[in-house]
C-alpha positions in Angstrom: 18.9 -23.2 29.3 22.3 -23.6 27.7 20.3 -24.7 24.5 18.1 -22.1 24.3 21.1 -19.6 24.4 23.1 -21.4 21.9 20.2 -21.0 19.3 19.8 -17.3 20.3 23.0 -16.2 20.0 23.1 -17.8 16.2 19.8 -15.9 15.8 21.3 -12.9 17.2 24.5 -12.8 15.5 22.7 -14.1 11.9 20.4 -10.8 12.3 23.1 -8.3 12.9 25.1 -9.4 9.8 22.3 -10.1 7.2 20.8 -6.7 8.2 24.2 -5.2 8.6 24.4 -3.9 12.3 27.3 -4.6 12.8 30.5 -5.5 10.9 31.3 -9.6 10.8 34.8 -8.2 13.1 32.3 -6.5 16.0 29.9 -9.4 15.8 32.1 -12.2 15.9 33.6 -10.7 18.9 31.0 -9.3 20.9 27.6 -11.5 20.2 28.9 -14.5 21.3 31.1 -12.9 24.5 27.6 -11.3 25.6 26.2 -15.0 25.4 28.6 -16.5 27.3 28.3 -14.1 29.5 24.5 -14.7 30.6 25.6 -18.2 30.5 28.2 -17.3 33.0 26.2 -15.2 35.3 22.8 -17.7 35.9 25.2 -20.4 36.0 24.8 -23.1 33.2 28.2 -22.2 31.1 31.1 -25.1 31.2 34.0 -24.1 33.9 36.1 -22.0 33.1 36.8 -18.4 32.7 35.6 -16.2 29.3 39.4 -15.0 28.8 40.4 -18.8 28.8 38.0 -19.6 26.2 39.4 -16.8 24.0 42.8 -17.7 24.3 42.0 -21.6 23.7 39.8 -20.2 20.2 42.5 -17.9 19.1 45.1 -20.4 19.7 43.1 -22.6 17.5 42.8 -19.9 14.7 46.9 -18.3 15.0 48.3 -20.3 12.4 45.6 -19.9 9.8 45.8 -16.2 10.4 49.6 -16.0 10.1 49.8 -17.9 6.8 46.5 -15.9 4.9 48.9 -12.5 6.3 51.6 -13.4 4.4 49.9 -15.6 1.8 47.9 -12.2 0.8 50.8 -10.3 0.9 53.2 -12.7 -0.5 50.8 -12.6 -4.1 49.9 -8.8 -4.0 53.6 -7.7 -4.4 53.8 -10.6 -7.4 50.9 -9.1 -9.3 52.9 -5.3 -8.4 56.0 -6.5 -10.1 53.8 -7.9 -13.1 54.1 -11.5 -12.6 50.6 -12.1 -14.9 51.8 -9.6 -17.7 53.3 -11.4 -19.8 50.7 -14.2 -19.2 48.4 -12.1 -20.6 50.4 -10.9 -23.5 50.7 -14.2 -24.9 47.3 -15.5 -24.6 46.7 -12.5 -26.5 49.0 -12.9 -29.3 47.6 -16.4 -28.9 43.9 -15.5 -29.7 44.9 -12.9 -32.5 41.0 -12.4 -34.0 39.9 -16.3 -33.5 36.8 -16.1 -31.4 37.6 -19.6 -30.0 40.9 -18.7 -29.1 39.8 -15.1 -27.8 37.7 -17.2 -25.1 40.5 -20.3 -24.4 42.9 -17.1 -24.0 40.4 -15.4 -21.4 40.0 -18.8 -19.6 43.6 -19.5 -19.0 44.6 -15.7 -17.8 41.1 -15.4 -15.4 42.6 -18.6 -14.0 46.0 -17.3 -13.9 45.2 -13.9 -12.6 42.9 -15.6 -9.7 45.6 -16.9 -8.4 45.8 -14.0 -5.5 42.4 -15.0 -4.6 40.7 -11.4 -5.2 38.1 -10.9 -7.4 38.0 -7.2 -7.7 42.1 -8.0 -9.6 40.8 -10.4 -11.5 38.2 -8.5 -12.7 40.4 -5.7 -13.6 43.2 -7.0 -15.1 40.8 -9.3 -17.0 38.2 -6.8 -18.5 41.4 -4.2 -19.3 42.8 -6.9 -21.2 40.2 -8.7 -23.1 37.0 -6.2 -23.1 38.9 -4.4 -26.0 39.1 -7.7 -27.8 35.4 -8.7 -27.6 34.6 -5.2 -28.8 36.8 -5.0 -31.9 36.1 -8.5 -32.7 31.9 -7.6 -31.6 32.0 -11.0 -29.6 29.2 -11.5 -27.1 30.7 -9.5 -23.7 28.2 -12.2 -22.0 31.1 -15.0 -22.0 33.4 -12.8 -20.7 31.7 -12.0 -17.2 30.5 -15.7 -17.2 34.6 -17.0 -17.6 35.8 -14.6 -15.3 33.2 -15.9 -12.7 33.8 -19.4 -12.9 37.5 -19.2 -12.7 37.4 -16.6 -9.8 35.0 -19.3 -8.2 37.3 -22.2 -8.3 40.7 -20.4 -7.8 38.6 -19.0 -4.7 39.0 -22.2 -2.9 42.5 -22.3 -2.2 43.4 -21.4 1.1 44.2 -17.5 0.9 40.9 -17.4 -0.4 37.9 -16.4 2.1 35.8 -19.2 2.6 38.9 -21.9 3.0 40.0 -19.6 5.4 36.8 -19.4 7.0 36.1 -22.8 7.3 39.9 -23.3 8.4 39.2 -21.4 11.1 36.0 -22.7 12.1 36.5 -26.2 12.4 40.6 -25.9 12.8 42.2 -27.7 9.1 45.5 -26.7 8.2 46.4 -25.6 4.8 47.0 -29.3 3.6 43.2 -29.0 2.8 44.0 -27.8 -0.4 45.7 -31.6 -1.5 41.9 -32.4 -0.9 40.5 -29.5 -2.7 43.0 -29.4 -5.5 41.9 -32.5 -7.6 38.3 -30.9 -8.4 39.6 -28.0 -8.8 42.4 -29.0 -11.9 39.3 -30.5 -13.2 37.6 -27.9 -13.2 39.6 -25.6 -14.5 40.4 -28.1 -17.6 36.9 -28.1 -17.6 36.3 -24.7 -18.5 39.5 -24.3 -20.5 38.6 -27.5 -22.4 34.6 -27.6 -22.5 32.8 -24.5 -21.8 35.7 -22.0 -23.7 35.1 -24.0 -26.4 31.7 -24.2 -26.9 31.7 -20.7 -26.7 34.3 -20.1 -29.0 32.8 -22.3 -31.6 29.4 -20.4 -31.4 31.1 -16.8 -31.8 32.9 -18.5 -34.5 30.1 -19.7 -36.4 29.0 -16.0 -36.1 31.9 -13.7 -36.7 34.0 -16.0 -38.3 37.9 -15.1 -37.9 39.4 -11.5 -38.1 43.2 -11.0 -38.8 44.7 -8.2 -36.1 48.1 -6.7 -36.8 50.9 -7.2 -34.6 50.3 -3.7 -33.4 46.7 -3.7 -32.8 47.6 -6.9 -30.4 50.6 -4.5 -28.7 48.3 -1.9 -28.1 46.1 -4.2 -26.1 48.7 -4.4 -23.3 50.5 -1.5 -23.3 50.2 -0.2 -19.6 49.5 3.6 -19.7 49.2 4.6 -15.8 53.0 5.7 -15.1 52.2 4.8 -11.5 52.3 0.9 -12.1 54.6 0.8 -14.7 57.4 2.0 -12.1 56.3 -1.0 -9.7 56.5 -3.6 -12.7 59.9 -5.8 -12.5 59.9 -7.5 -15.8 63.5 -8.2 -15.6 62.5 -10.2 -12.2 59.4 -12.0 -14.3 61.6 -15.4 -14.3 62.7 -15.5 -10.4 59.2 -14.2 -9.4 58.0 -17.5 -11.6 60.1 -19.8 -10.3 59.2 -18.5 -6.4 56.2 -18.9 -7.2 55.6 -22.3 -8.5 58.2 -23.7 -5.6 56.6 -22.0 -3.0 52.7 -23.4 -4.0 54.4 -26.7 -4.8 56.1 -27.0 -2.0 53.2 -26.3 -0.2 51.7 -29.2 -1.7 53.5 -31.6 -1.8 54.6 -31.0 2.0 51.1 -32.3 3.0 52.2 -35.7 1.8 55.8 -35.4 2.6 56.4 -35.5 6.0 60.4 -35.2 5.6 59.5 -32.0 3.4 56.4 -30.6 5.5 57.0 -26.6 7.0 54.0 -24.5 8.2 52.7 -22.7 5.3 52.6 -19.5 6.9 56.8 -20.3 7.6 57.4 -20.7 3.7 55.0 -17.5 2.5 57.1 -15.1 5.6 60.0 -16.2 3.9 58.4 -16.2 0.2 57.3 -12.6 1.1 60.6 -11.2 2.9 62.7 -12.5 -0.9 60.1 -11.6 -2.7 60.3 -7.9 -1.4 64.2 -7.9 -1.3 64.4 -9.0 -5.2 62.2 -6.8 -6.5 62.1 -3.8 -4.4 65.6 -3.8 -2.7 65.1 -0.1 -1.9 63.6 0.1 1.7 61.2 3.1 0.6 59.8 0.6 -2.1 59.4 -2.0 0.5 57.6 0.5 3.4 55.5 0.9 0.3 54.5 -2.1 -1.0 53.5 -3.3 2.6 51.9 -0.4 3.7 49.6 -0.5 0.4 48.9 -3.6 0.2 48.5 -4.5 4.2 45.3 -3.4 3.9 43.4 -6.2 2.0 45.5 -9.0 4.4 44.6 -7.4 7.8 40.5 -7.1 6.8 41.2 -10.9 6.1 43.0 -11.7 9.0 41.3 -9.8 11.6 38.4 -12.2 10.8 40.2 -15.4 11.4 41.2 -13.7 14.8 38.1 -13.1 15.6 36.6 -16.5 14.2 38.6 -18.0 16.8 36.9 -15.7 19.6 33.3 -16.8 18.7 34.4 -20.3 18.6 36.5 -20.2 21.9 32.9 -18.7 23.6 31.2 -21.2 21.6 32.4 -24.3 22.3 34.4 -23.2 25.9 30.7 -22.2 27.4 29.4 -25.4 26.6 26.8 -24.0 23.7 28.6 -26.2 21.1 27.4 -29.3 22.5 24.4 -28.3 23.6 22.8 -27.6 20.1 24.3 -30.0 18.7 22.6 -32.7 21.2 19.5 -30.6 19.9 20.1 -30.9 16.4 20.1 -34.7 16.7 17.1 -34.5 17.7 16.1 -32.8 14.6 17.3 -34.5 11.8 16.2 -38.1 11.3 18.7 -40.6 12.0 18.7 -42.1 8.6 20.1 -38.8 7.6 22.9 -38.8 9.6 25.1 -41.5 7.8 24.6 -38.7 4.5 26.3 -35.9 7.0 28.7 -35.1 4.7 26.5 -35.3 1.6 23.8 -33.0 3.7 26.1 -30.8 4.2 27.7 -29.9 0.9 23.7 -29.3 -0.4 23.0 -27.2 2.5 26.1 -25.2 1.5 24.7 -24.4 -1.9 21.5 -22.3 -0.7 23.5 -21.4 2.9 26.7 -19.6 0.9 24.5 -17.8 -2.1 21.7 -16.7 0.4 24.0 -16.0 3.0 27.3 -14.2 3.4 30.4 -16.4 3.9 30.8 -14.9 7.5 27.1 -15.8 8.5 27.3 -19.4 7.0 30.8 -20.2 8.4 30.7 -18.4 11.4 26.9 -19.1 12.3 25.7 -22.4 10.0 28.5 -24.2 9.9 29.6 -24.4 13.6 26.2 -26.4 14.5 26.3 -28.2 11.6 30.1 -29.7 12.4 29.0 -30.5 15.8 26.6 -32.8 14.5 28.6 -34.3 12.4 31.4 -35.2 14.8 28.5 -37.5 16.6 27.8 -39.2 13.1 31.8 -40.0 12.6 32.6 -37.3 10.3 36.1 -35.9 10.9 37.0 -31.7 11.2 38.8 -32.3 6.9 35.8 -34.0 5.9 33.1 -31.5 6.9 35.6 -28.3 6.0 35.4 -29.8 2.6 31.8 -30.7 2.8 30.9 -27.3 3.4 32.9 -25.7 0.3 31.2 -27.9 -2.3 28.5 -24.5 -2.2 30.8 -22.3 -3.2 30.5 -23.1 -7.0 27.9 -21.1 -7.2 28.6 -18.4 -4.0 29.9 -15.8 -6.3 26.5 -15.4 -8.3 25.3 -14.4 -5.2 23.7 -10.4 -4.8 25.9 -10.4 -1.2 29.1 -10.2 -3.1 30.5 -7.0 -3.5 33.0 -7.5 -6.8 30.4 -9.2 -9.1 28.8 -5.2 -9.1 32.2 -4.2 -10.7 32.0 -6.9 -13.0 28.7 -6.3 -14.2 29.4 -2.3 -14.5 32.8 -2.9 -16.5 30.8 -5.4 -18.8 27.7 -3.4 -18.4 25.7 -7.0 -18.0 22.4 -7.7 -16.9 22.9 -9.9 -13.3 19.9 -11.6 -13.6 21.0 -12.5 -17.4 24.7 -13.2 -16.4 23.7 -15.3 -13.0 21.5 -17.6 -15.2 24.2 -17.8 -18.0 27.1 -18.5 -15.2 24.9 -20.9 -13.2 24.2 -23.4 -16.1 28.1 -24.1 -16.4 28.4 -23.8 -12.6 26.1 -26.7 -12.5 29.3 -28.7 -13.8 31.2 -27.1 -11.2 29.5 -28.8 -8.5 29.3 -31.2 -10.2 33.1 -31.9 -10.4 33.6 -31.0 -6.8 31.1 -33.3 -5.4 32.2 -36.1 -7.7 35.8 -35.6 -7.0 35.6 -35.5 -3.5 33.3 -38.7 -3.1 35.4 -40.2 -5.8 38.5 -40.0 -4.1 37.0 -41.0 -0.2 37.6 -37.4 0.9 33.8 -37.2 1.7 32.5 -40.1 2.3 29.2 -40.6 0.8 27.6 -43.2 3.7 28.9 -43.6 7.4 26.8 -46.8 8.9 25.6 -46.0 12.1 
């Protein structure tokens, strides 16, 4: 009966998510609560109370939630202060009228702006900066759309990005997951900048040649015309903001390897956010306005993490997780057990494309992980494996901001998906190949 309830719960959860009958937040709390209560009432649940299970689950996700809250606020403040503006301007000056340089500059700026983990922000900044150049030089707009989505796909794996935060919450891993993701991410970014963009650029250069643009024409491309945006920029604080950002992220990564300097990630971003506010916006009213205007993005992510804690607490505390894992083992051929990390990585491709991140990580990953434990795989290995399919996730029609990207660039979704996918295969191979080569995901565990 407990096995039946566990599968029924996942089916109901997936149904309400995919049909949008309930929000992810509501479904993460109410669906497992109803099934846990049923298991309690008919006497098949483990010993313990509903409240205790929930608190245990939230306890496992609280550090992730706190880290995300301050990480999102920190990068939002850096964006407001204009941290990325000089980088964009320098790249435009570097590109001038050479299509090859324009494409390389696009890749660099898209990767840099994606540091805050938000696809909408990346789209708006990159399209505003580069679309006029592409049009002026008669370049293929499709290339712009492909490079933006590729770099955002890679940077979306940062711990404060959506999918990684969900994997962390579900499997209880800390922000040191970044140290395992970083090699594949760095290689993928270099692949886009030094292979994909130059390949596109050489084709465009052969087709169009090189057009000389005056300094005045280039300057016009970077002028901020919105007075409200201009008012919150802090160009005089740019160097300080660079040092603060690089130092914070560097400390976060280094702390994963050097125990003596390790600090909880939420502490680093808490202190970083406070310093960023005090230095860039010393006036109390300005500080309050920056927090209130950026809090919505942070809260919408953080409440999902705590709701995931409720889901996992009830799923595991009631015994449904164990029951489902045992049933899964009887279904999956034993010969595949030792390759479970690779199996999860392959499942994550269609899983994160056809199902929302909420549906996959909160609905599909828990039973996959329970099976993985029985074959000897760890939380970190399974979390990494589940993120491999993110190479294609942002091409999914379920991703909201891509419609903004397609509308601004006037691109056909099907053609854009096809063109992007052929390059993103390389990103997927780099992700998986790097994780396997470095031993972060075992290719095979003898059974």
